[in-house]
CHARMM-style PDB file with segment names, atoms N, HN, CA, C and O in Angstrom:
ATOM      1  N   MET     1       3.394 -43.254 -22.674  1.00  0.00      PROA
ATOM      2  CA  MET     1       4.184 -43.660 -21.529  1.00  0.00      PROA
ATOM      3  C   MET     1       5.631 -43.236 -21.748  1.00  0.00      PROA
ATOM      4  O   MET     1       6.137 -43.260 -22.870  1.00  0.00      PROA
ATOM      5  N   LEU     2       6.279 -42.853 -20.675  1.00  0.00      PROA
ATOM      6  HN  LEU     2       5.868 -42.833 -19.764  1.00  0.00      PROA
ATOM      7  CA  LEU     2       7.660 -42.403 -20.755  1.00  0.00      PROA
ATOM      8  C   LEU     2       8.605 -43.594 -20.681  1.00  0.00      PROA
ATOM      9  O   LEU     2       8.414 -44.507 -19.878  1.00  0.00      PROA
ATOM     10  N   LYS     3       9.629 -43.570 -21.532  1.00  0.00      PROA
ATOM     11  HN  LYS     3       9.784 -42.828 -22.185  1.00  0.00      PROA
ATOM     12  CA  LYS     3      10.512 -44.721 -21.666  1.00  0.00      PROA
ATOM     13  C   LYS     3      11.633 -44.749 -20.634  1.00  0.00      PROA
ATOM     14  O   LYS     3      11.940 -45.804 -20.079  1.00  0.00      PROA
ATOM     15  N   ASP     4      12.244 -43.595 -20.372  1.00  0.00      PROA
ATOM     16  HN  ASP     4      11.994 -42.738 -20.822  1.00  0.00      PROA
ATOM     17  CA  ASP     4      13.381 -43.586 -19.467  1.00  0.00      PROA
ATOM     18  C   ASP     4      13.439 -42.276 -18.685  1.00  0.00      PROA
ATOM     19  O   ASP     4      12.577 -41.409 -18.828  1.00  0.00      PROA
ATOM     20  N   GLU     5      14.463 -42.156 -17.867  1.00  0.00      PROA
ATOM     21  HN  GLU     5      15.163 -42.860 -17.751  1.00  0.00      PROA
ATOM     22  CA  GLU     5      14.599 -40.990 -16.992  1.00  0.00      PROA
ATOM     23  C   GLU     5      14.771 -39.694 -17.780  1.00  0.00      PROA
ATOM     24  O   GLU     5      14.222 -38.660 -17.399  1.00  0.00      PROA
ATOM     25  N   ARG     6      15.518 -39.742 -18.861  1.00  0.00      PROA
ATOM     26  HN  ARG     6      15.963 -40.582 -19.171  1.00  0.00      PROA
ATOM     27  CA  ARG     6      15.737 -38.542 -19.671  1.00  0.00      PROA
ATOM     28  C   ARG     6      14.429 -38.059 -20.293  1.00  0.00      PROA
ATOM     29  O   ARG     6      14.157 -36.859 -20.314  1.00  0.00      PROA
ATOM     30  N   GLU     7      13.625 -38.982 -20.796  1.00  0.00      PROA
ATOM     31  HN  GLU     7      13.846 -39.958 -20.780  1.00  0.00      PROA
ATOM     32  CA  GLU     7      12.339 -38.611 -21.384  1.00  0.00      PROA
ATOM     33  C   GLU     7      11.409 -38.021 -20.318  1.00  0.00      PROA
ATOM     34  O   GLU     7      10.641 -37.101 -20.600  1.00  0.00      PROA
ATOM     35  N   PHE     8      11.483 -38.549 -19.111  1.00  0.00      PROA
ATOM     36  HN  PHE     8      12.107 -39.296 -18.883  1.00  0.00      PROA
ATOM     37  CA  PHE     8      10.701 -37.997 -18.001  1.00  0.00      PROA
ATOM     38  C   PHE     8      11.149 -36.571 -17.693  1.00  0.00      PROA
ATOM     39  O   PHE     8      10.313 -35.687 -17.509  1.00  0.00      PROA
ATOM     40  N   ASP     9      12.461 -36.338 -17.636  1.00  0.00      PROA
ATOM     41  HN  ASP     9      13.140 -37.056 -17.785  1.00  0.00      PROA
ATOM     42  CA  ASP     9      12.987 -34.991 -17.389  1.00  0.00      PROA
ATOM     43  C   ASP     9      12.552 -34.024 -18.480  1.00  0.00      PROA
ATOM     44  O   ASP     9      12.173 -32.890 -18.188  1.00  0.00      PROA
ATOM     45  N   ASP    10      12.604 -34.462 -19.736  1.00  0.00      PROA
ATOM     46  HN  ASP    10      12.912 -35.384 -19.973  1.00  0.00      PROA
ATOM     47  CA  ASP    10      12.189 -33.618 -20.856  1.00  0.00      PROA
ATOM     48  C   ASP    10      10.706 -33.267 -20.755  1.00  0.00      PROA
ATOM     49  O   ASP    10      10.316 -32.124 -20.992  1.00  0.00      PROA
ATOM     50  N   ALA    11       9.887 -34.249 -20.405  1.00  0.00      PROA
ATOM     51  HN  ALA    11      10.203 -35.178 -20.213  1.00  0.00      PROA
ATOM     52  CA  ALA    11       8.447 -34.008 -20.276  1.00  0.00      PROA
ATOM     53  C   ALA    11       8.164 -33.039 -19.134  1.00  0.00      PROA
ATOM     54  O   ALA    11       7.314 -32.157 -19.260  1.00  0.00      PROA
ATOM     55  N   LEU    12       8.863 -33.199 -18.036  1.00  0.00      PROA
ATOM     56  HN  LEU    12       9.553 -33.915 -17.933  1.00  0.00      PROA
ATOM     57  CA  LEU    12       8.681 -32.303 -16.897  1.00  0.00      PROA
ATOM     58  C   LEU    12       9.075 -30.878 -17.261  1.00  0.00      PROA
ATOM     59  O   LEU    12       8.371 -29.933 -16.907  1.00  0.00      PROA
ATOM     60  N   LEU    13      10.183 -30.716 -17.957  1.00  0.00      PROA
ATOM     61  HN  LEU    13      10.755 -31.484 -18.244  1.00  0.00      PROA
ATOM     62  CA  LEU    13      10.618 -29.388 -18.389  1.00  0.00      PROA
ATOM     63  C   LEU    13       9.622 -28.774 -19.366  1.00  0.00      PROA
ATOM     64  O   LEU    13       9.347 -27.576 -19.296  1.00  0.00      PROA
ATOM     65  N   ALA    14       9.082 -29.574 -20.269  1.00  0.00      PROA
ATOM     66  HN  ALA    14       9.305 -30.547 -20.326  1.00  0.00      PROA
ATOM     67  CA  ALA    14       8.084 -29.076 -21.219  1.00  0.00      PROA
ATOM     68  C   ALA    14       6.834 -28.590 -20.494  1.00  0.00      PROA
ATOM     69  O   ALA    14       6.257 -27.569 -20.868  1.00  0.00      PROA
ATOM     70  N   VAL    15       6.416 -29.308 -19.469  1.00  0.00      PROA
ATOM     71  HN  VAL    15       6.885 -30.137 -19.166  1.00  0.00      PROA
ATOM     72  CA  VAL    15       5.240 -28.895 -18.692  1.00  0.00      PROA
ATOM     73  C   VAL    15       5.523 -27.591 -17.958  1.00  0.00      PROA
ATOM     74  O   VAL    15       4.659 -26.717 -17.894  1.00  0.00      PROA
ATOM     75  N   VAL    16       6.717 -27.452 -17.407  1.00  0.00      PROA
ATOM     76  HN  VAL    16       7.419 -28.162 -17.459  1.00  0.00      PROA
ATOM     77  CA  VAL    16       7.084 -26.214 -16.709  1.00  0.00      PROA
ATOM     78  C   VAL    16       7.071 -25.040 -17.679  1.00  0.00      PROA
ATOM     79  O   VAL    16       6.529 -23.983 -17.357  1.00  0.00      PROA
ATOM     80  N   ILE    17       7.660 -25.207 -18.865  1.00  0.00      PROA
ATOM     81  HN  ILE    17       8.101 -26.066 -19.127  1.00  0.00      PROA
ATOM     82  CA  ILE    17       7.677 -24.139 -19.871  1.00  0.00      PROA
ATOM     83  C   ILE    17       6.254 -23.794 -20.282  1.00  0.00      PROA
ATOM     84  O   ILE    17       5.910 -22.617 -20.389  1.00  0.00      PROA
ATOM     85  N   ARG    18       5.427 -24.799 -20.512  1.00  0.00      PROA
ATOM     86  HN  ARG    18       5.707 -25.756 -20.425  1.00  0.00      PROA
ATOM     87  CA  ARG    18       4.044 -24.589 -20.959  1.00  0.00      PROA
ATOM     88  C   ARG    18       3.230 -23.821 -19.924  1.00  0.00      PROA
ATOM     89  O   ARG    18       2.340 -23.048 -20.279  1.00  0.00      PROA
ATOM     90  N   ASN    19       3.532 -24.031 -18.650  1.00  0.00      PROA
ATOM     91  HN  ASN    19       4.255 -24.659 -18.362  1.00  0.00      PROA
ATOM     92  CA  ASN    19       2.755 -23.406 -17.588  1.00  0.00      PROA
ATOM     93  C   ASN    19       3.275 -22.038 -17.161  1.00  0.00      PROA
ATOM     94  O   ASN    19       2.719 -21.439 -16.240  1.00  0.00      PROA
ATOM     95  N   LEU    20       4.315 -21.531 -17.797  1.00  0.00      PROA
ATOM     96  HN  LEU    20       4.766 -22.017 -18.545  1.00  0.00      PROA
ATOM     97  CA  LEU    20       4.778 -20.183 -17.488  1.00  0.00      PROA
ATOM     98  C   LEU    20       3.696 -19.180 -17.871  1.00  0.00      PROA
ATOM     99  O   LEU    20       3.035 -19.347 -18.896  1.00  0.00      PROA
ATOM    100  N   LYS    21       3.511 -18.157 -17.072  1.00  0.00      PROA
ATOM    101  HN  LYS    21       4.049 -18.021 -16.239  1.00  0.00      PROA
ATOM    102  CA  LYS    21       2.447 -17.188 -17.326  1.00  0.00      PROA
ATOM    103  C   LYS    21       2.666 -16.424 -18.624  1.00  0.00      PROA
ATOM    104  O   LYS    21       1.696 -16.016 -19.262  1.00  0.00      PROA
ATOM    105  N   LEU    22       3.912 -16.220 -19.031  1.00  0.00      PROA
ATOM    106  HN  LEU    22       4.700 -16.552 -18.513  1.00  0.00      PROA
ATOM    107  CA  LEU    22       4.198 -15.461 -20.245  1.00  0.00      PROA
ATOM    108  C   LEU    22       4.019 -16.283 -21.516  1.00  0.00      PROA
ATOM    109  O   LEU    22       3.912 -15.719 -22.604  1.00  0.00      PROA
ATOM    110  N   VAL    23       3.985 -17.605 -21.393  1.00  0.00      PROA
ATOM    111  HN  VAL    23       4.072 -18.064 -20.508  1.00  0.00      PROA
ATOM    112  CA  VAL    23       3.871 -18.473 -22.562  1.00  0.00      PROA
ATOM    113  C   VAL    23       2.404 -18.799 -22.785  1.00  0.00      PROA
ATOM    114  O   VAL    23       1.764 -19.451 -21.959  1.00  0.00      PROA
ATOM    115  N   LYS    24       1.888 -18.343 -23.899  1.00  0.00      PROA
ATOM    116  HN  LYS    24       2.408 -17.814 -24.570  1.00  0.00      PROA
ATOM    117  CA  LYS    24       0.508 -18.638 -24.268  1.00  0.00      PROA
ATOM    118  C   LYS    24       0.532 -19.624 -25.435  1.00  0.00      PROA
ATOM    119  O   LYS    24       1.608 -20.002 -25.897  1.00  0.00      PROA
ATOM    120  N   GLY    25      -0.609 -20.034 -25.903  1.00  0.00      PROA
ATOM    121  HN  GLY    25      -1.484 -19.727 -25.528  1.00  0.00      PROA
ATOM    122  CA  GLY    25      -0.682 -21.020 -26.973  1.00  0.00      PROA
ATOM    123  C   GLY    25      -0.012 -20.595 -28.262  1.00  0.00      PROA
ATOM    124  O   GLY    25       0.512 -21.438 -28.991  1.00  0.00      PROA
ATOM    125  N   ASP    26      -0.018 -19.289 -28.563  1.00  0.00      PROA
ATOM    126  HN  ASP    26      -0.444 -18.605 -27.971  1.00  0.00      PROA
ATOM    127  CA  ASP    26       0.577 -18.823 -29.813  1.00  0.00      PROA
ATOM    128  C   ASP    26       1.972 -18.233 -29.620  1.00  0.00      PROA
ATOM    129  O   ASP    26       2.520 -17.635 -30.547  1.00  0.00      PROA
ATOM    130  N   SER    27       2.553 -18.391 -28.433  1.00  0.00      PROA
ATOM    131  HN  SER    27       2.108 -18.877 -27.681  1.00  0.00      PROA
ATOM    132  CA  SER    27       3.893 -17.866 -28.162  1.00  0.00      PROA
ATOM    133  C   SER    27       4.945 -18.711 -28.859  1.00  0.00      PROA
ATOM    134  O   SER    27       4.805 -19.928 -28.982  1.00  0.00      PROA
ATOM    135  N   LYS    28       6.000 -18.048 -29.313  1.00  0.00      PROA
ATOM    136  HN  LYS    28       6.114 -17.059 -29.214  1.00  0.00      PROA
ATOM    137  CA  LYS    28       7.143 -18.766 -29.867  1.00  0.00      PROA
ATOM    138  C   LYS    28       8.144 -18.985 -28.745  1.00  0.00      PROA
ATOM    139  O   LYS    28       8.539 -18.042 -28.060  1.00  0.00      PROA
ATOM    140  N   VAL    29       8.551 -20.227 -28.563  1.00  0.00      PROA
ATOM    141  HN  VAL    29       8.230 -20.993 -29.119  1.00  0.00      PROA
ATOM    142  CA  VAL    29       9.504 -20.588 -27.522  1.00  0.00      PROA
ATOM    143  C   VAL    29      10.714 -21.204 -28.198  1.00  0.00      PROA
ATOM    144  O   VAL    29      10.577 -22.114 -29.016  1.00  0.00      PROA
ATOM    145  N   ILE    30      11.899 -20.713 -27.859  1.00  0.00      PROA
ATOM    146  HN  ILE    30      12.010 -19.975 -27.194  1.00  0.00      PROA
ATOM    147  CA  ILE    30      13.137 -21.264 -28.398  1.00  0.00      PROA
ATOM    148  C   ILE    30      13.799 -22.085 -27.302  1.00  0.00      PROA
ATOM    149  O   ILE    30      14.117 -21.564 -26.233  1.00  0.00      PROA
ATOM    150  N   VAL    31      14.005 -23.367 -27.570  1.00  0.00      PROA
ATOM    151  HN  VAL    31      13.747 -23.790 -28.438  1.00  0.00      PROA
ATOM    152  CA  VAL    31      14.639 -24.272 -26.617  1.00  0.00      PROA
ATOM    153  C   VAL    31      15.987 -24.663 -27.199  1.00  0.00      PROA
ATOM    154  O   VAL    31      16.068 -25.175 -28.315  1.00  0.00      PROA
ATOM    155  N   MET    32      17.050 -24.415 -26.428  1.00  0.00      PROA
ATOM    156  HN  MET    32      16.984 -24.000 -25.521  1.00  0.00      PROA
ATOM    157  CA  MET    32      18.401 -24.702 -26.921  1.00  0.00      PROA
ATOM    158  C   MET    32      19.151 -25.572 -25.919  1.00  0.00      PROA
ATOM    159  O   MET    32      18.951 -25.465 -24.709  1.00  0.00      PROA
ATOM    160  N   ASP    33      20.011 -26.430 -26.444  1.00  0.00      PROA
ATOM    161  HN  ASP    33      20.173 -26.517 -27.427  1.00  0.00      PROA
ATOM    162  CA  ASP    33      20.937 -27.183 -25.609  1.00  0.00      PROA
ATOM    163  C   ASP    33      22.230 -27.370 -26.388  1.00  0.00      PROA
ATOM    164  O   ASP    33      22.351 -26.870 -27.507  1.00  0.00      PROA
ATOM    165  N   SER    34      23.182 -28.068 -25.830  1.00  0.00      PROA
ATOM    166  HN  SER    34      23.084 -28.474 -24.921  1.00  0.00      PROA
ATOM    167  CA  SER    34      24.518 -28.136 -26.422  1.00  0.00      PROA
ATOM    168  C   SER    34      24.572 -28.867 -27.759  1.00  0.00      PROA
ATOM    169  O   SER    34      25.329 -28.462 -28.641  1.00  0.00      PROA
ATOM    170  N   ASN    35      23.791 -29.932 -27.934  1.00  0.00      PROA
ATOM    171  HN  ASN    35      23.176 -30.261 -27.217  1.00  0.00      PROA
ATOM    172  CA  ASN    35      23.879 -30.682 -29.186  1.00  0.00      PROA
ATOM    173  C   ASN    35      22.559 -30.815 -29.936  1.00  0.00      PROA
ATOM    174  O   ASN    35      22.532 -31.386 -31.026  1.00  0.00      PROA
ATOM    175  N   GLY    36      21.478 -30.309 -29.387  1.00  0.00      PROA
ATOM    176  HN  GLY    36      21.500 -29.845 -28.502  1.00  0.00      PROA
ATOM    177  CA  GLY    36      20.202 -30.315 -30.094  1.00  0.00      PROA
ATOM    178  C   GLY    36      19.307 -31.507 -29.840  1.00  0.00      PROA
ATOM    179  O   GLY    36      18.139 -31.483 -30.230  1.00  0.00      PROA
ATOM    180  N   ALA    37      19.807 -32.542 -29.205  1.00  0.00      PROA
ATOM    181  HN  ALA    37      20.755 -32.561 -28.888  1.00  0.00      PROA
ATOM    182  CA  ALA    37      19.000 -33.743 -28.995  1.00  0.00      PROA
ATOM    183  C   ALA    37      17.867 -33.498 -28.005  1.00  0.00      PROA
ATOM    184  O   ALA    37      16.712 -33.815 -28.292  1.00  0.00      PROA
ATOM    185  N   ARG    38      18.185 -32.946 -26.860  1.00  0.00      PROA
ATOM    186  HN  ARG    38      19.123 -32.689 -26.627  1.00  0.00      PROA
ATOM    187  CA  ARG    38      17.143 -32.713 -25.848  1.00  0.00      PROA
ATOM    188  C   ARG    38      16.203 -31.607 -26.272  1.00  0.00      PROA
ATOM    189  O   ARG    38      15.003 -31.682 -26.009  1.00  0.00      PROA
ATOM    190  N   SER    39      16.726 -30.581 -26.924  1.00  0.00      PROA
ATOM    191  HN  SER    39      17.701 -30.520 -27.138  1.00  0.00      PROA
ATOM    192  CA  SER    39      15.857 -29.466 -27.324  1.00  0.00      PROA
ATOM    193  C   SER    39      14.801 -29.928 -28.319  1.00  0.00      PROA
ATOM    194  O   SER    39      13.662 -29.463 -28.269  1.00  0.00      PROA
ATOM    195  N   LYS    40      15.158 -30.826 -29.212  1.00  0.00      PROA
ATOM    196  HN  LYS    40      16.083 -31.204 -29.252  1.00  0.00      PROA
ATOM    197  CA  LYS    40      14.177 -31.359 -30.165  1.00  0.00      PROA
ATOM    198  C   LYS    40      13.093 -32.152 -29.440  1.00  0.00      PROA
ATOM    199  O   LYS    40      11.910 -32.027 -29.755  1.00  0.00      PROA
ATOM    200  N   ALA    41      13.499 -32.962 -28.474  1.00  0.00      PROA
ATOM    201  HN  ALA    41      14.460 -33.063 -28.218  1.00  0.00      PROA
ATOM    202  CA  ALA    41      12.532 -33.760 -27.717  1.00  0.00      PROA
ATOM    203  C   ALA    41      11.601 -32.856 -26.919  1.00  0.00      PROA
ATOM    204  O   ALA    41      10.394 -33.093 -26.866  1.00  0.00      PROA
ATOM    205  N   ILE    42      12.159 -31.822 -26.300  1.00  0.00      PROA
ATOM    206  HN  ILE    42      13.139 -31.629 -26.342  1.00  0.00      PROA
ATOM    207  CA  ILE    42      11.346 -30.896 -25.512  1.00  0.00      PROA
ATOM    208  C   ILE    42      10.401 -30.126 -26.425  1.00  0.00      PROA
ATOM    209  O   ILE    42       9.242 -29.912 -26.070  1.00  0.00      PROA
ATOM    210  N   ALA    43      10.875 -29.707 -27.592  1.00  0.00      PROA
ATOM    211  HN  ALA    43      11.817 -29.881 -27.880  1.00  0.00      PROA
ATOM    212  CA  ALA    43      10.022 -28.987 -28.543  1.00  0.00      PROA
ATOM    213  C   ALA    43       8.863 -29.867 -29.005  1.00  0.00      PROA
ATOM    214  O   ALA    43       7.734 -29.392 -29.132  1.00  0.00      PROA
ATOM    215  N   ARG    44       9.137 -31.142 -29.255  1.00  0.00      PROA
ATOM    216  HN  ARG    44      10.053 -31.528 -29.152  1.00  0.00      PROA
ATOM    217  CA  ARG    44       8.060 -32.061 -29.657  1.00  0.00      PROA
ATOM    218  C   ARG    44       7.025 -32.215 -28.545  1.00  0.00      PROA
ATOM    219  O   ARG    44       5.821 -32.234 -28.802  1.00  0.00      PROA
ATOM    220  N   LEU    45       7.506 -32.324 -27.314  1.00  0.00      PROA
ATOM    221  HN  LEU    45       8.484 -32.309 -27.105  1.00  0.00      PROA
ATOM    222  CA  LEU    45       6.580 -32.450 -26.184  1.00  0.00      PROA
ATOM    223  C   LEU    45       5.764 -31.180 -25.998  1.00  0.00      PROA
ATOM    224  O   LEU    45       4.579 -31.253 -25.674  1.00  0.00      PROA
ATOM    225  N   LEU    46       6.376 -30.015 -26.197  1.00  0.00      PROA
ATOM    226  HN  LEU    46       7.338 -29.955 -26.460  1.00  0.00      PROA
ATOM    227  CA  LEU    46       5.635 -28.759 -26.106  1.00  0.00      PROA
ATOM    228  C   LEU    46       4.545 -28.693 -27.160  1.00  0.00      PROA
ATOM    229  O   LEU    46       3.431 -28.241 -26.892  1.00  0.00      PROA
ATOM    230  N   LYS    47       4.873 -29.147 -28.359  1.00  0.00      PROA
ATOM    231  HN  LYS    47       5.777 -29.514 -28.577  1.00  0.00      PROA
ATOM    232  CA  LYS    47       3.880 -29.154 -29.434  1.00  0.00      PROA
ATOM    233  C   LYS    47       2.727 -30.093 -29.084  1.00  0.00      PROA
ATOM    234  O   LYS    47       1.563 -29.778 -29.331  1.00  0.00      PROA
ATOM    235  N   LYS    48       3.062 -31.246 -28.508  1.00  0.00      PROA
ATOM    236  HN  LYS    48       4.007 -31.501 -28.307  1.00  0.00      PROA
ATOM    237  CA  LYS    48       2.031 -32.202 -28.107  1.00  0.00      PROA
ATOM    238  C   LYS    48       1.162 -31.628 -26.985  1.00  0.00      PROA
ATOM    239  O   LYS    48      -0.054 -31.818 -26.985  1.00  0.00      PROA
ATOM    240  N   LEU    49       1.778 -30.930 -26.037  1.00  0.00      PROA
ATOM    241  HN  LEU    49       2.766 -30.776 -26.037  1.00  0.00      PROA
ATOM    242  CA  LEU    49       1.021 -30.317 -24.943  1.00  0.00      PROA
ATOM    243  C   LEU    49       0.094 -29.220 -25.448  1.00  0.00      PROA
ATOM    244  O   LEU    49      -0.984 -29.011 -24.890  1.00  0.00      PROA
ATOM    245  N   ALA    50       0.502 -28.524 -26.494  1.00  0.00      PROA
ATOM    246  HN  ALA    50       1.377 -28.693 -26.947  1.00  0.00      PROA
ATOM    247  CA  ALA    50      -0.318 -27.431 -27.033  1.00  0.00      PROA
ATOM    248  C   ALA    50      -1.615 -27.956 -27.637  1.00  0.00      PROA
ATOM    249  O   ALA    50      -2.607 -27.229 -27.687  1.00  0.00      PROA
ATOM    250  N   THR    51      -1.624 -29.193 -28.092  1.00  0.00      PROA
ATOM    251  HN  THR    51      -0.818 -29.784 -28.051  1.00  0.00      PROA
ATOM    252  CA  THR    51      -2.825 -29.751 -28.709  1.00  0.00      PROA
ATOM    253  C   THR    51      -3.785 -30.345 -27.686  1.00  0.00      PROA
ATOM    254  O   THR    51      -4.930 -30.650 -28.019  1.00  0.00      PROA
ATOM    255  N   LEU    52      -3.330 -30.513 -26.442  1.00  0.00      PROA
ATOM    256  HN  LEU    52      -2.400 -30.264 -26.172  1.00  0.00      PROA
ATOM    257  CA  LEU    52      -4.194 -31.071 -25.402  1.00  0.00      PROA
ATOM    258  C   LEU    52      -5.108 -29.986 -24.851  1.00  0.00      PROA
ATOM    259  O   LEU    52      -4.696 -28.832 -24.736  1.00  0.00      PROA
ATOM    260  N   PRO    53      -6.338 -30.340 -24.511  1.00  0.00      PROA
ATOM    261  CA  PRO    53      -7.226 -29.346 -23.888  1.00  0.00      PROA
ATOM    262  C   PRO    53      -6.740 -29.005 -22.489  1.00  0.00      PROA
ATOM    263  O   PRO    53      -6.177 -29.856 -21.802  1.00  0.00      PROA
ATOM    264  N   CYS    54      -6.953 -27.769 -22.066  1.00  0.00      PROA
ATOM    265  HN  CYS    54      -7.410 -27.078 -22.625  1.00  0.00      PROA
ATOM    266  CA  CYS    54      -6.485 -27.323 -20.739  1.00  0.00      PROA
ATOM    267  C   CYS    54      -7.368 -27.808 -19.633  1.00  0.00      PROA
ATOM    268  OT1 CYS    54      -7.109 -27.519 -18.465  1.00  0.00      PROA
TER     269      CYS     54
END
């Protein structure tokens, strides 16, 4: 379950990145932001999405 609005935004962005046609399961994706907090959260969500069945 998502805790707050920021976590919801991060999850939504991770789903959008995951569903890009160029991004496959073995693709390397670099997520950057100004201080690293959101990028780490998005990277964790992307990793979690990669383990889910399609």
